[in-house]
N, CA, C and O atoms as a Maestro MAE file, in Angstrom:
{
 s_m_m2io_version
 :::
 2.0.0
}

f_m_ct {
 s_m_title
 :::
 protein
 m_atom[324] {
  # First column is atom index #
  i_m_mmod_type
  r_m_x_coord
  r_m_y_coord
  r_m_z_coord
  i_m_residue_number
  s_m_chain_name
  s_m_pdb_residue_name
  s_m_pdb_atom_name
  i_m_atomic_number
  :::
  1 25 -21.128 6.507 -10.019 1 A "MET " " N  " 7
  2 3 -20.926 5.602 -8.265 1 A "MET " " CA " 6
  3 2 -19.468 5.101 -8.421 1 A "MET " " C  " 6
  4 15 -18.850 5.012 -9.483 1 A "MET " " O  " 8
  5 25 -18.999 4.770 -7.108 2 A "ASP " " N  " 7
  6 3 -17.563 4.365 -7.291 2 A "ASP " " CA " 6
  7 2 -17.566 2.633 -6.840 2 A "ASP " " C  " 6
  8 15 -18.237 1.961 -6.057 2 A "ASP " " O  " 8
  9 25 -16.385 2.334 -7.835 3 A "GLN " " N  " 7
  10 3 -16.755 0.616 -7.785 3 A "GLN " " CA " 6
  11 2 -15.624 0.277 -7.105 3 A "GLN " " C  " 6
  12 15 -15.364 -0.924 -7.030 3 A "GLN " " O  " 8
  13 25 -14.637 1.344 -6.413 4 A "THR " " N  " 7
  14 3 -13.133 0.545 -5.932 4 A "THR " " CA " 6
  15 2 -13.192 -0.669 -4.808 4 A "THR " " C  " 6
  16 15 -13.491 -0.469 -3.630 4 A "THR " " O  " 8
  17 25 -12.857 -1.968 -5.370 5 A "PRO " " N  " 7
  18 3 -13.367 -3.077 -3.984 5 A "PRO " " CA " 6
  19 2 -12.702 -2.381 -2.771 5 A "PRO " " C  " 6
  20 15 -11.891 -1.472 -2.595 5 A "PRO " " O  " 8
  21 25 -13.498 -3.324 -1.945 6 A "ASN " " N  " 7
  22 3 -13.049 -2.608 -0.594 6 A "ASN " " CA " 6
  23 2 -11.813 -3.456 -0.120 6 A "ASN " " C  " 6
  24 15 -11.337 -3.220 0.990 6 A "ASN " " O  " 8
  25 25 -11.311 -4.372 -0.870 7 A "LYS " " N  " 7
  26 3 -10.452 -5.373 -0.547 7 A "LYS " " CA " 6
  27 2 -9.278 -5.272 -1.419 7 A "LYS " " C  " 6
  28 15 -9.602 -5.181 -2.603 7 A "LYS " " O  " 8
  29 25 -7.656 -5.254 -1.139 8 A "LEU " " N  " 7
  30 3 -7.170 -4.518 -2.069 8 A "LEU " " CA " 6
  31 2 -6.511 -6.593 -2.936 8 A "LEU " " C  " 6
  32 15 -5.653 -6.701 -3.811 8 A "LEU " " O  " 8
  33 25 -6.891 -7.193 -2.612 9 A "HIS " " N  " 7
  34 3 -6.430 -8.642 -3.625 9 A "HIS " " CA " 6
  35 2 -7.777 -8.369 -4.673 9 A "HIS " " C  " 6
  36 15 -7.791 -9.113 -5.654 9 A "HIS " " O  " 8
  37 25 -8.766 -7.504 -4.579 10 A "GLN " " N  " 7
  38 3 -10.348 -7.489 -5.222 10 A "GLN " " CA " 6
  39 2 -10.123 -6.546 -6.399 10 A "GLN " " C  " 6
  40 15 -10.785 -6.499 -7.436 10 A "GLN " " O  " 8
  41 25 -9.150 -5.858 -6.081 11 A "CYS " " N  " 7
  42 3 -8.317 -5.037 -7.671 11 A "CYS " " CA " 6
  43 2 -8.498 -5.186 -8.761 11 A "CYS " " C  " 6
  44 15 -7.979 -4.070 -8.800 11 A "CYS " " O  " 8
  45 25 -8.717 -5.433 -9.761 12 A "LYS " " N  " 7
  46 3 -8.738 -5.797 -11.288 12 A "LYS " " CA " 6
  47 2 -7.207 -5.040 -11.879 12 A "LYS " " C  " 6
  48 15 -6.297 -5.709 -12.369 12 A "LYS " " O  " 8
  49 25 -7.173 -3.922 -11.756 13 A "THR " " N  " 7
  50 3 -6.439 -3.133 -12.705 13 A "THR " " CA " 6
  51 2 -5.339 -2.551 -11.310 13 A "THR " " C  " 6
  52 15 -5.443 -2.549 -10.084 13 A "THR " " O  " 8
  53 25 -4.230 -2.068 -12.363 14 A "PRO " " N  " 7
  54 3 -3.065 -0.763 -11.354 14 A "PRO " " CA " 6
  55 2 -4.060 0.825 -10.891 14 A "PRO " " C  " 6
  56 15 -3.784 1.573 -9.953 14 A "PRO " " O  " 8
  57 25 -5.120 0.972 -11.783 15 A "ALA " " N  " 7
  58 3 -5.296 1.929 -11.381 15 A "ALA " " CA " 6
  59 2 -6.636 1.995 -10.330 15 A "ALA " " C  " 6
  60 15 -6.992 3.116 -9.967 15 A "ALA " " O  " 8
  61 25 -7.116 1.227 -10.013 16 A "GLU " " N  " 7
  62 3 -7.771 0.474 -8.603 16 A "GLU " " CA " 6
  63 2 -7.136 0.230 -7.193 16 A "GLU " " C  " 6
  64 15 -7.491 0.301 -6.017 16 A "GLU " " O  " 8
  65 25 -5.791 -0.160 -8.051 17 A "GLN " " N  " 7
  66 3 -4.743 -0.338 -6.849 17 A "GLN " " CA " 6
  67 2 -4.543 0.750 -5.794 17 A "GLN " " C  " 6
  68 15 -4.651 0.838 -4.571 17 A "GLN " " O  " 8
  69 25 -4.094 1.791 -7.142 18 A "ALA " " N  " 7
  70 3 -3.588 2.910 -6.746 18 A "ALA " " CA " 6
  71 2 -4.965 3.547 -5.792 18 A "ALA " " C  " 6
  72 15 -4.740 4.126 -4.729 18 A "ALA " " O  " 8
  73 25 -5.934 3.420 -6.148 19 A "ILE " " N  " 7
  74 3 -7.091 4.870 -5.440 19 A "ILE " " CA " 6
  75 2 -7.288 3.325 -4.001 19 A "ILE " " C  " 6
  76 15 -7.883 3.832 -3.050 19 A "ILE " " O  " 8
  77 25 -7.103 2.444 -3.824 20 A "TRP " " N  " 7
  78 3 -7.628 1.726 -2.885 20 A "TRP " " CA " 6
  79 2 -6.207 2.127 -1.842 20 A "TRP " " C  " 6
  80 15 -6.364 2.506 -0.681 20 A "TRP " " O  " 8
  81 25 -4.858 1.970 -2.477 21 A "ILE " " N  " 7
  82 3 -4.319 2.346 -1.639 21 A "ILE " " CA " 6
  83 2 -3.826 3.761 -1.372 21 A "ILE " " C  " 6
  84 15 -2.932 4.084 -0.590 21 A "ILE " " O  " 8
  85 25 -4.439 4.422 -2.026 22 A "LYS " " N  " 7
  86 3 -4.443 6.030 -1.336 22 A "LYS " " CA " 6
  87 2 -5.302 6.288 -0.097 22 A "LYS " " C  " 6
  88 15 -5.056 6.935 0.921 22 A "LYS " " O  " 8
  89 25 -6.863 5.285 -0.645 23 A "ARG " " N  " 7
  90 3 -7.819 5.328 0.200 23 A "ARG " " CA " 6
  91 2 -7.449 5.206 1.615 23 A "ARG " " C  " 6
  92 15 -7.951 5.983 2.428 23 A "ARG " " O  " 8
  93 25 -6.635 4.321 1.977 24 A "ALA " " N  " 7
  94 3 -5.967 3.602 2.848 24 A "ALA " " CA " 6
  95 2 -5.066 4.553 3.504 24 A "ALA " " C  " 6
  96 15 -4.914 4.541 4.725 24 A "ALA " " O  " 8
  97 25 -4.507 5.319 2.785 25 A "LEU " " N  " 7
  98 3 -3.672 5.701 3.435 25 A "LEU " " CA " 6
  99 2 -3.857 7.005 4.048 25 A "LEU " " C  " 6
  100 15 -3.270 7.624 4.936 25 A "LEU " " O  " 8
  101 25 -5.008 7.263 3.181 26 A "GLU " " N  " 7
  102 3 -5.490 8.750 3.528 26 A "GLU " " CA " 6
  103 2 -6.681 8.040 5.188 26 A "GLU " " C  " 6
  104 15 -7.226 8.885 5.897 26 A "GLU " " O  " 8
  105 25 -6.820 6.870 5.430 27 A "ALA " " N  " 7
  106 3 -7.633 6.678 6.294 27 A "ALA " " CA " 6
  107 2 -6.673 6.350 7.452 27 A "ALA " " C  " 6
  108 15 -6.997 5.497 8.279 27 A "ALA " " O  " 8
  109 25 -5.440 7.038 7.536 28 A "GLY " " N  " 7
  110 3 -3.938 6.572 9.114 28 A "GLY " " CA " 6
  111 2 -3.239 5.156 8.755 28 A "GLY " " C  " 6
  112 15 -2.235 4.795 9.371 28 A "GLY " " O  " 8
  113 25 -3.908 4.249 7.568 29 A "ARG " " N  " 7
  114 3 -3.118 2.712 7.387 29 A "ARG " " CA " 6
  115 2 -1.764 3.139 6.991 29 A "ARG " " C  " 6
  116 15 -1.275 3.930 6.184 29 A "ARG " " O  " 8
  117 25 -1.313 2.224 7.963 30 A "ILE " " N  " 7
  118 3 0.293 1.600 7.312 30 A "ILE " " CA " 6
  119 2 0.694 0.899 6.569 30 A "ILE " " C  " 6
  120 15 0.975 -0.161 7.129 30 A "ILE " " O  " 8
  121 25 0.910 0.881 5.492 31 A "LEU " " N  " 7
  122 3 0.960 -0.069 4.400 31 A "LEU " " CA " 6
  123 2 2.338 -0.404 4.053 31 A "LEU " " C  " 6
  124 15 3.188 0.405 3.682 31 A "LEU " " O  " 8
  125 25 2.529 -1.981 4.240 32 A "SER " " N  " 7
  126 3 4.035 -2.298 4.023 32 A "SER " " CA " 6
  127 2 4.135 -2.826 2.782 32 A "SER " " C  " 6
  128 15 3.340 -3.447 2.076 32 A "SER " " O  " 8
  129 25 5.673 -2.335 2.590 33 A "ASP " " N  " 7
  130 3 6.057 -3.187 0.637 33 A "ASP " " CA " 6
  131 2 5.200 -4.509 0.758 33 A "ASP " " C  " 6
  132 15 4.205 -4.518 0.034 33 A "ASP " " O  " 8
  133 25 5.424 -5.727 1.610 34 A "ALA " " N  " 7
  134 3 5.203 -7.132 1.516 34 A "ALA " " CA " 6
  135 2 3.689 -7.434 1.443 34 A "ALA " " C  " 6
  136 15 3.057 -8.047 0.583 34 A "ALA " " O  " 8
  137 25 3.297 -6.855 2.546 35 A "GLY " " N  " 7
  138 3 0.963 -6.444 2.552 35 A "GLY " " CA " 6
  139 2 0.464 -6.464 0.895 35 A "GLY " " C  " 6
  140 15 -0.331 -7.275 0.420 35 A "GLY " " O  " 8
  141 25 1.238 -5.205 0.057 36 A "LEU " " N  " 7
  142 3 1.024 -4.581 -0.851 36 A "LEU " " CA " 6
  143 2 0.971 -5.607 -2.023 36 A "LEU " " C  " 6
  144 15 0.032 -5.840 -2.784 36 A "LEU " " O  " 8
  145 25 2.508 -6.293 -1.967 37 A "TRP " " N  " 7
  146 3 2.498 -7.522 -2.904 37 A "TRP " " CA " 6
  147 2 1.546 -8.463 -2.783 37 A "TRP " " C  " 6
  148 15 0.829 -8.605 -3.773 37 A "TRP " " O  " 8
  149 25 1.313 -9.222 -1.747 38 A "VAL " " N  " 7
  150 3 0.528 -9.845 -1.117 38 A "VAL " " CA " 6
  151 2 -0.468 -9.809 -2.067 38 A "VAL " " C  " 6
  152 15 -0.856 -10.666 -2.861 38 A "VAL " " O  " 8
  153 25 -0.904 -8.406 -1.804 39 A "GLY " " N  " 7
  154 3 -2.416 -8.298 -2.115 39 A "GLY " " CA " 6
  155 2 -2.865 -7.701 -3.430 39 A "GLY " " C  " 6
  156 15 -3.884 -7.048 -3.653 39 A "GLY " " O  " 8
  157 25 -1.551 -8.186 -4.547 40 A "GLY " " N  " 7
  158 3 -1.101 -8.194 -6.452 40 A "GLY " " CA " 6
  159 2 -0.899 -6.861 -6.825 40 A "GLY " " C  " 6
  160 15 -1.255 -6.273 -7.846 40 A "GLY " " O  " 8
  161 25 0.019 -6.288 -5.385 41 A "VAL " " N  " 7
  162 3 0.245 -5.208 -6.336 41 A "VAL " " CA " 6
  163 2 1.804 -5.143 -7.010 41 A "VAL " " C  " 6
  164 15 2.683 -4.674 -6.287 41 A "VAL " " O  " 8
  165 25 2.091 -5.500 -8.076 42 A "ASP " " N  " 7
  166 3 3.413 -5.765 -8.670 42 A "ASP " " CA " 6
  167 2 5.095 -5.020 -8.006 42 A "ASP " " C  " 6
  168 15 6.202 -5.495 -7.750 42 A "ASP " " O  " 8
  169 25 4.382 -3.458 -7.935 43 A "ASP " " N  " 7
  170 3 5.412 -2.870 -8.024 43 A "ASP " " CA " 6
  171 2 4.293 -1.915 -6.689 43 A "ASP " " C  " 6
  172 15 3.184 -1.414 -6.875 43 A "ASP " " O  " 8
  173 25 4.924 -1.945 -5.715 44 A "PRO " " N  " 7
  174 3 4.549 -0.727 -4.661 44 A "PRO " " CA " 6
  175 2 4.890 0.383 -4.264 44 A "PRO " " C  " 6
  176 15 4.265 1.351 -3.832 44 A "PRO " " O  " 8
  177 25 6.524 0.052 -4.543 45 A "SER " " N  " 7
  178 3 7.202 1.352 -4.809 45 A "SER " " CA " 6
  179 2 6.638 2.504 -5.646 45 A "SER " " C  " 6
  180 15 6.402 3.637 -5.227 45 A "SER " " O  " 8
  181 25 6.445 2.015 -6.981 46 A "LYS " " N  " 7
  182 3 6.003 2.607 -8.825 46 A "LYS " " CA " 6
  183 2 4.980 3.209 -7.736 46 A "LYS " " C  " 6
  184 15 5.294 4.331 -7.341 46 A "LYS " " O  " 8
  185 25 3.865 2.680 -7.211 47 A "VAL " " N  " 7
  186 3 2.626 3.684 -6.861 47 A "VAL " " CA " 6
  187 2 2.681 4.675 -6.148 47 A "VAL " " C  " 6
  188 15 2.096 5.756 -6.218 47 A "VAL " " O  " 8
  189 25 3.680 4.125 -5.187 48 A "ILE " " N  " 7
  190 3 3.924 5.173 -4.017 48 A "ILE " " CA " 6
  191 2 4.577 6.329 -4.969 48 A "ILE " " C  " 6
  192 15 3.968 7.395 -4.891 48 A "ILE " " O  " 8
  193 25 5.468 6.326 -5.670 49 A "ARG " " N  " 7
  194 3 6.215 7.337 -6.001 49 A "ARG " " CA " 6
  195 2 4.915 7.781 -7.376 49 A "ARG " " C  " 6
  196 15 5.489 8.441 -8.242 49 A "ARG " " O  " 8
  197 25 3.534 7.581 -7.682 50 A "THR " " N  " 7
  198 3 3.260 8.010 -8.518 50 A "THR " " CA " 6
  199 2 2.107 8.854 -7.533 50 A "THR " " C  " 6
  200 15 1.831 10.006 -7.868 50 A "THR " " O  " 8
  201 25 1.605 8.405 -6.615 51 A "LEU " " N  " 7
  202 3 0.931 9.136 -5.442 51 A "LEU " " CA " 6
  203 2 1.553 10.527 -5.065 51 A "LEU " " C  " 6
  204 15 0.733 11.444 -5.087 51 A "LEU " " O  " 8
  205 25 2.822 10.866 -4.728 52 A "ARG " " N  " 7
  206 3 3.617 11.906 -4.309 52 A "ARG " " CA " 6
  207 2 3.949 12.247 -5.765 52 A "ARG " " C  " 6
  208 15 4.312 13.413 -5.921 52 A "ARG " " O  " 8
  209 25 3.919 11.753 -6.477 53 A "ASN " " N  " 7
  210 3 3.963 13.090 -7.914 53 A "ASN " " CA " 6
  211 2 2.776 13.446 -7.696 53 A "ASN " " C  " 6
  212 15 2.836 14.646 -7.425 53 A "ASN " " O  " 8
  213 25 1.464 13.014 -7.646 54 A "GLN " " N  " 7
  214 3 0.384 13.420 -7.853 54 A "GLN " " CA " 6
  215 2 0.305 14.660 -6.446 54 A "GLN " " C  " 6
  216 15 -0.556 15.540 -6.415 54 A "GLN " " O  " 8
  217 25 1.313 14.496 -5.432 55 A "GLY " " N  " 7
  218 3 0.730 15.541 -4.318 55 A "GLY " " CA " 6
  219 2 0.521 15.035 -2.947 55 A "GLY " " C  " 6
  220 15 0.344 15.865 -2.054 55 A "GLY " " O  " 8
  221 25 0.519 13.813 -2.679 56 A "LEU " " N  " 7
  222 3 0.443 13.062 -1.704 56 A "LEU " " CA " 6
  223 2 1.270 13.049 -0.690 56 A "LEU " " C  " 6
  224 15 1.956 12.030 -0.768 56 A "LEU " " O  " 8
  225 25 1.481 13.542 0.022 57 A "PRO " " N  " 7
  226 3 2.832 13.816 0.816 57 A "PRO " " CA " 6
  227 2 2.794 12.258 1.949 57 A "PRO " " C  " 6
  228 15 2.433 12.293 3.125 57 A "PRO " " O  " 8
  229 25 3.184 11.211 1.332 58 A "VAL " " N  " 7
  230 3 3.739 9.842 1.325 58 A "VAL " " CA " 6
  231 2 5.334 9.689 2.113 58 A "VAL " " C  " 6
  232 15 6.364 10.122 1.596 58 A "VAL " " O  " 8
  233 25 5.277 8.942 3.534 59 A "ILE " " N  " 7
  234 3 6.463 9.193 4.086 59 A "ILE " " CA " 6
  235 2 6.794 7.929 4.060 59 A "ILE " " C  " 6
  236 15 5.892 7.095 4.137 59 A "ILE " " O  " 8
  237 25 8.340 7.460 3.931 60 A "THR " " N  " 7
  238 3 8.518 6.030 4.106 60 A "THR " " CA " 6
  239 2 8.708 5.765 5.601 60 A "THR " " C  " 6
  240 15 8.770 6.604 6.500 60 A "THR " " O  " 8
  241 25 8.767 4.790 5.665 61 A "THR " " N  " 7
  242 3 8.970 3.914 7.376 61 A "THR " " CA " 6
  243 2 9.067 2.870 7.344 61 A "THR " " C  " 6
  244 15 9.488 2.428 6.275 61 A "THR " " O  " 8
  245 25 8.816 2.065 8.228 62 A "LYS " " N  " 7
  246 3 9.272 0.686 8.552 62 A "LYS " " CA " 6
  247 2 8.180 0.352 9.467 62 A "LYS " " C  " 6
  248 15 7.713 1.109 10.319 62 A "LYS " " O  " 8
  249 25 7.707 -1.195 9.145 63 A "LYS " " N  " 7
  250 3 6.766 -1.361 10.164 63 A "LYS " " CA " 6
  251 2 6.907 -3.274 10.468 63 A "LYS " " C  " 6
  252 15 7.464 -4.181 9.850 63 A "LYS " " O  " 8
  253 25 6.320 -3.226 11.370 64 A "TRP " " N  " 7
  254 3 6.661 -4.974 12.019 64 A "TRP " " CA " 6
  255 2 6.317 -5.984 11.436 64 A "TRP " " C  " 6
  256 15 5.201 -6.164 11.922 64 A "TRP " " O  " 8
  257 25 6.524 -6.993 10.544 65 A "VAL " " N  " 7
  258 3 5.279 -7.525 10.135 65 A "VAL " " CA " 6
  259 2 6.337 -8.985 10.672 65 A "VAL " " C  " 6
  260 15 7.514 -9.001 11.030 65 A "VAL " " O  " 8
  261 25 5.322 -10.112 10.533 66 A "GLN " " N  " 7
  262 3 5.292 -11.238 11.074 66 A "GLN " " CA " 6
  263 2 5.649 -12.758 9.815 66 A "GLN " " C  " 6
  264 15 4.745 -13.577 9.646 66 A "GLN " " O  " 8
  265 25 6.631 -12.880 9.272 67 A "ASP " " N  " 7
  266 3 6.579 -13.871 7.948 67 A "ASP " " CA " 6
  267 2 6.253 -15.050 8.235 67 A "ASP " " C  " 6
  268 15 5.924 -15.129 9.418 67 A "ASP " " O  " 8
  269 25 6.169 -16.399 7.464 68 A "ALA " " N  " 7
  270 3 5.594 -17.482 7.246 68 A "ALA " " CA " 6
  271 2 5.936 -18.634 8.668 68 A "ALA " " C  " 6
  272 15 5.341 -19.578 9.188 68 A "ALA " " O  " 8
  273 25 6.995 -18.044 8.846 69 A "ALA " " N  " 7
  274 3 8.153 -19.090 9.763 69 A "ALA " " CA " 6
  275 2 7.625 -18.231 11.356 69 A "ALA " " C  " 6
  276 15 8.526 -18.144 12.189 69 A "ALA " " O  " 8
  277 25 6.603 -17.786 11.652 70 A "ASN " " N  " 7
  278 3 6.652 -16.664 12.851 70 A "ASN " " CA " 6
  279 2 7.793 -15.801 13.133 70 A "ASN " " C  " 6
  280 15 7.759 -15.328 14.269 70 A "ASN " " O  " 8
  281 25 8.790 -15.464 12.422 71 A "VAL " " N  " 7
  282 3 9.586 -14.210 12.501 71 A "VAL " " CA " 6
  283 2 9.175 -13.445 12.354 71 A "VAL " " C  " 6
  284 15 8.273 -13.211 11.550 71 A "VAL " " O  " 8
  285 25 9.804 -12.606 13.245 72 A "ARG " " N  " 7
  286 3 9.441 -11.067 13.393 72 A "ARG " " CA " 6
  287 2 10.210 -9.792 12.874 72 A "ARG " " C  " 6
  288 15 11.110 -9.505 13.662 72 A "ARG " " O  " 8
  289 25 10.133 -8.880 11.725 73 A "HIS " " N  " 7
  290 3 11.191 -7.738 11.134 73 A "HIS " " CA " 6
  291 2 10.428 -7.053 10.612 73 A "HIS " " C  " 6
  292 15 9.212 -7.145 10.445 73 A "HIS " " O  " 8
  293 25 11.305 -6.181 10.280 74 A "HIS " " N  " 7
  294 3 10.919 -4.442 9.623 74 A "HIS " " CA " 6
  295 2 10.655 -4.867 8.344 74 A "HIS " " C  " 6
  296 15 11.266 -5.865 7.959 74 A "HIS " " O  " 8
  297 25 9.873 -4.326 7.595 75 A "ASP " " N  " 7
  298 3 9.398 -4.105 6.381 75 A "ASP " " CA " 6
  299 2 9.511 -3.017 5.893 75 A "ASP " " C  " 6
  300 15 9.437 -2.168 6.782 75 A "ASP " " O  " 8
  301 25 9.680 -2.520 4.757 76 A "LEU " " N  " 7
  302 3 9.671 -1.178 4.240 76 A "LEU " " CA " 6
  303 2 8.008 -0.727 4.179 76 A "LEU " " C  " 6
  304 15 7.159 -1.486 3.713 76 A "LEU " " O  " 8
  305 25 7.709 0.554 4.694 77 A "ALA " " N  " 7
  306 3 6.449 0.453 4.749 77 A "ALA " " CA " 6
  307 2 6.192 1.902 5.008 77 A "ALA " " C  " 6
  308 15 6.990 2.535 5.701 77 A "ALA " " O  " 8
  309 25 4.946 2.569 4.410 78 A "TRP " " N  " 7
  310 3 4.393 4.117 4.262 78 A "TRP " " CA " 6
  311 2 2.838 4.486 5.086 78 A "TRP " " C  " 6
  312 15 1.873 3.804 5.431 78 A "TRP " " O  " 8
  313 25 3.214 5.978 5.174 79 A "ARG " " N  " 7
  314 3 2.133 6.479 5.795 79 A "ARG " " CA " 6
  315 2 2.021 7.358 5.101 79 A "ARG " " C  " 6
  316 15 2.534 7.321 3.983 79 A "ARG " " O  " 8
  317 25 1.141 8.696 5.642 80 A "LEU " " N  " 7
  318 3 0.762 10.006 5.235 80 A "LEU " " CA " 6
  319 2 1.411 10.509 6.362 80 A "LEU " " C  " 6
  320 15 1.232 10.113 7.514 80 A "LEU " " O  " 8
  321 25 2.268 11.509 5.954 81 A "GLY " " N  " 7
  322 3 2.597 12.648 6.893 81 A "GLY " " CA " 6
  323 2 1.627 13.860 7.430 81 A "GLY " " C  " 6
  324 15 2.071 14.711 8.200 81 A "GLY " " O  " 8
  :::
 }
 m_bond[323] {
  # First column is bond index #
  i_m_from
  i_m_to
  i_m_order
  :::
  1 1 2 1
  2 2 3 1
  3 3 4 2
  4 3 5 1
  5 5 6 1
  6 6 7 1
  7 7 8 2
  8 7 9 1
  9 9 10 1
  10 10 11 1
  11 11 12 2
  12 11 13 1
  13 13 14 1
  14 14 15 1
  15 15 16 2
  16 15 17 1
  17 17 18 1
  18 18 19 1
  19 19 20 2
  20 19 21 1
  21 21 22 1
  22 22 23 1
  23 23 24 2
  24 23 25 1
  25 25 26 1
  26 26 27 1
  27 27 28 2
  28 27 29 1
  29 29 30 1
  30 30 31 1
  31 31 32 2
  32 31 33 1
  33 33 34 1
  34 34 35 1
  35 35 36 2
  36 35 37 1
  37 37 38 1
  38 38 39 1
  39 39 40 2
  40 39 41 1
  41 41 42 1
  42 42 43 1
  43 43 44 2
  44 43 45 1
  45 45 46 1
  46 46 47 1
  47 47 48 2
  48 47 49 1
  49 49 50 1
  50 50 51 1
  51 51 52 2
  52 51 53 1
  53 53 54 1
  54 54 55 1
  55 55 56 2
  56 55 57 1
  57 57 58 1
  58 58 59 1
  59 59 60 2
  60 59 61 1
  61 61 62 1
  62 62 63 1
  63 63 64 2
  64 63 65 1
  65 65 66 1
  66 66 67 1
  67 67 68 2
  68 67 69 1
  69 69 70 1
  70 70 71 1
  71 71 72 2
  72 71 73 1
  73 73 74 1
  74 74 75 1
  75 75 76 2
  76 75 77 1
  77 77 78 1
  78 78 79 1
  79 79 80 2
  80 79 81 1
  81 81 82 1
  82 82 83 1
  83 83 84 2
  84 83 85 1
  85 85 86 1
  86 86 87 1
  87 87 88 2
  88 87 89 1
  89 89 90 1
  90 90 91 1
  91 91 92 2
  92 91 93 1
  93 93 94 1
  94 94 95 1
  95 95 96 2
  96 95 97 1
  97 97 98 1
  98 98 99 1
  99 99 100 2
  100 99 101 1
  101 101 102 1
  102 102 103 1
  103 103 104 2
  104 103 105 1
  105 105 106 1
  106 106 107 1
  107 107 108 2
  108 107 109 1
  109 109 110 1
  110 110 111 1
  111 111 112 2
  112 111 113 1
  113 113 114 1
  114 114 115 1
  115 115 116 2
  116 115 117 1
  117 117 118 1
  118 118 119 1
  119 119 120 2
  120 119 121 1
  121 121 122 1
  122 122 123 1
  123 123 124 2
  124 123 125 1
  125 125 126 1
  126 126 127 1
  127 127 128 2
  128 127 129 1
  129 129 130 1
  130 130 131 1
  131 131 132 2
  132 131 133 1
  133 133 134 1
  134 134 135 1
  135 135 136 2
  136 135 137 1
  137 137 138 1
  138 138 139 1
  139 139 140 2
  140 139 141 1
  141 141 142 1
  142 142 143 1
  143 143 144 2
  144 143 145 1
  145 145 146 1
  146 146 147 1
  147 147 148 2
  148 147 149 1
  149 149 150 1
  150 150 151 1
  151 151 152 2
  152 151 153 1
  153 153 154 1
  154 154 155 1
  155 155 156 2
  156 155 157 1
  157 157 158 1
  158 158 159 1
  159 159 160 2
  160 159 161 1
  161 161 162 1
  162 162 163 1
  163 163 164 2
  164 163 165 1
  165 165 166 1
  166 166 167 1
  167 167 168 2
  168 167 169 1
  169 169 170 1
  170 170 171 1
  171 171 172 2
  172 171 173 1
  173 173 174 1
  174 174 175 1
  175 175 176 2
  176 175 177 1
  177 177 178 1
  178 178 179 1
  179 179 180 2
  180 179 181 1
  181 181 182 1
  182 182 183 1
  183 183 184 2
  184 183 185 1
  185 185 186 1
  186 186 187 1
  187 187 188 2
  188 187 189 1
  189 189 190 1
  190 190 191 1
  191 191 192 2
  192 191 193 1
  193 193 194 1
  194 194 195 1
  195 195 196 2
  196 195 197 1
  197 197 198 1
  198 198 199 1
  199 199 200 2
  200 199 201 1
  201 201 202 1
  202 202 203 1
  203 203 204 2
  204 203 205 1
  205 205 206 1
  206 206 207 1
  207 207 208 2
  208 207 209 1
  209 209 210 1
  210 210 211 1
  211 211 212 2
  212 211 213 1
  213 213 214 1
  214 214 215 1
  215 215 216 2
  216 215 217 1
  217 217 218 1
  218 218 219 1
  219 219 220 2
  220 219 221 1
  221 221 222 1
  222 222 223 1
  223 223 224 2
  224 223 225 1
  225 225 226 1
  226 226 227 1
  227 227 228 2
  228 227 229 1
  229 229 230 1
  230 230 231 1
  231 231 232 2
  232 231 233 1
  233 233 234 1
  234 234 235 1
  235 235 236 2
  236 235 237 1
  237 237 238 1
  238 238 239 1
  239 239 240 2
  240 239 241 1
  241 241 242 1
  242 242 243 1
  243 243 244 2
  244 243 245 1
  245 245 246 1
  246 246 247 1
  247 247 248 2
  248 247 249 1
  249 249 250 1
  250 250 251 1
  251 251 252 2
  252 251 253 1
  253 253 254 1
  254 254 255 1
  255 255 256 2
  256 255 257 1
  257 257 258 1
  258 258 259 1
  259 259 260 2
  260 259 261 1
  261 261 262 1
  262 262 263 1
  263 263 264 2
  264 263 265 1
  265 265 266 1
  266 266 267 1
  267 267 268 2
  268 267 269 1
  269 269 270 1
  270 270 271 1
  271 271 272 2
  272 271 273 1
  273 273 274 1
  274 274 275 1
  275 275 276 2
  276 275 277 1
  277 277 278 1
  278 278 279 1
  279 279 280 2
  280 279 281 1
  281 281 282 1
  282 282 283 1
  283 283 284 2
  284 283 285 1
  285 285 286 1
  286 286 287 1
  287 287 288 2
  288 287 289 1
  289 289 290 1
  290 290 291 1
  291 291 292 2
  292 291 293 1
  293 293 294 1
  294 294 295 1
  295 295 296 2
  296 295 297 1
  297 297 298 1
  298 298 299 1
  299 299 300 2
  300 299 301 1
  301 301 302 1
  302 302 303 1
  303 303 304 2
  304 303 305 1
  305 305 306 1
  306 306 307 1
  307 307 308 2
  308 307 309 1
  309 309 310 1
  310 310 311 1
  311 311 312 2
  312 311 313 1
  313 313 314 1
  314 314 315 1
  315 315 316 2
  316 315 317 1
  317 317 318 1
  318 318 319 1
  319 319 320 2
  320 319 321 1
  321 321 322 1
  322 322 323 1
  323 323 324 2
  :::
 }
}
């Protein structure tokens, strides 16, 4: 039975994080670099690179995010193509 957590911050290993990220992308989510980092992923770009190497068609894009000072700006993000 699959034990991958429902929330990214609950993942205990990089392998669990990669599974969570892959499933989120496959579900149509756009994942931001900052969001993955806050969720506990040390190197989001490395995970994305690994998923691409496994054949997942991940596209780099931008996503609007709001920082702690309520300022909106673009952040590096990924989605499936």
